[in-house]
N, C-alpha and C positions, 0 to 999 in steps of 0.2 A: 648535870642532871641525866637522872637515865629514863626510857622511856614510860614507866609507869610513874615516877615522880613529875612529869611535865604532864602526863594527863591527869593525873589529881590536883595539878596544880592551877588549872584551868574548870575540871569539873567539879571541886568543892564550891567554889563561890560560885557556879551556876546552880546547882542543884540547891545551896543555900537561899540562891534571888527566887528560885522558882517556889521553894517553899514560905519561906518568908509571908507573903499576902496572902498564903491561904488558911495558917492555923495563926491563932493568935498565942502569942510567945511574951512573954515578959521583954520588958523592956531593956532588959541588959542583952539578949539576944541581938536586939537590932543594933546594940551600941556595937558587939561583935563583929557582925557582919558588916558596920561600916567600915571596921578596922581589916578586916579582911578583906575587903572588896579595894581599900585604899591601897594595902602593901602590895594586893598582886597587879593592880593596876599601875604603881609605880615601876615596881620591877621589870611585866612588859614593858614601860617606855620605855625605860636605863636601856633594855635588851636588843630593842627595837632600834632607838638610837644609837646603839654601839655598831649594832650588825648593819644598818643601813648609812652609817655615817651622816647622820643626818634626820631632818626629822619628817614626816612619811604619814600617811593617812591613818595608821594604825595609832601612832605616839598622840595625833590630836583626838582619836574618840575616847581612846584611855584616858588622855588631859582630862576630857570633860567628864569620864565618869570618875575618876580620882576628884574632881570638885565636888561632884554631885553628892558623893557616899562619902567625903572627906568627914570625920567625927570630933576633930576640933572646931571647926565653925559649920556646925550643922545646919543643913538647910531642909527647914519643917515643912514636910505636905502631907496632905489628909492620905488617907489609905486608897481612898479611890484613883488617886493620883499617883502612888506608889505602884500600884498592881501594873497598869505598862510597862512602868519604867522598870521595873525589877524585870518583866519578861525579855523587856528588849534587851537590856545589860545581861542578862541570859544569854542570851541568842549572839549578842557579841563575844559572849566568852567561847562559848559554845562552835562559832561559824572560825574563831581566831583556832580553836584548836582543831578544828580539820585541816585547815589551812595549813599548819604547823607540822600535822601529821603527814599532809600531801607531801609537802618539802621536806622534811627529814626522813620520810618513808618506815613513821614510825608503827 
């Protein structure tokens, strides 16, 4: 992956998670959001496991995110509950991006 694709890999879910609770979208958008967050979380878990040769705190955090946003067995919560969860998840994605940028000097 090049520098721009790594940035987009973390920024797209982060931005979608921020705007999701603020604007009323059709239900299909939220399903797409769940799919995007689940797939990116799975890739992050895999890469983290591969690089660190084991489970670390990033793997565990993104495993919880993967379970929470899983589109196959969805967890239904009210809009008021999703608001802080989405913002926190977006913050986790952004924090991980800045941590990776620092490590890789992107």
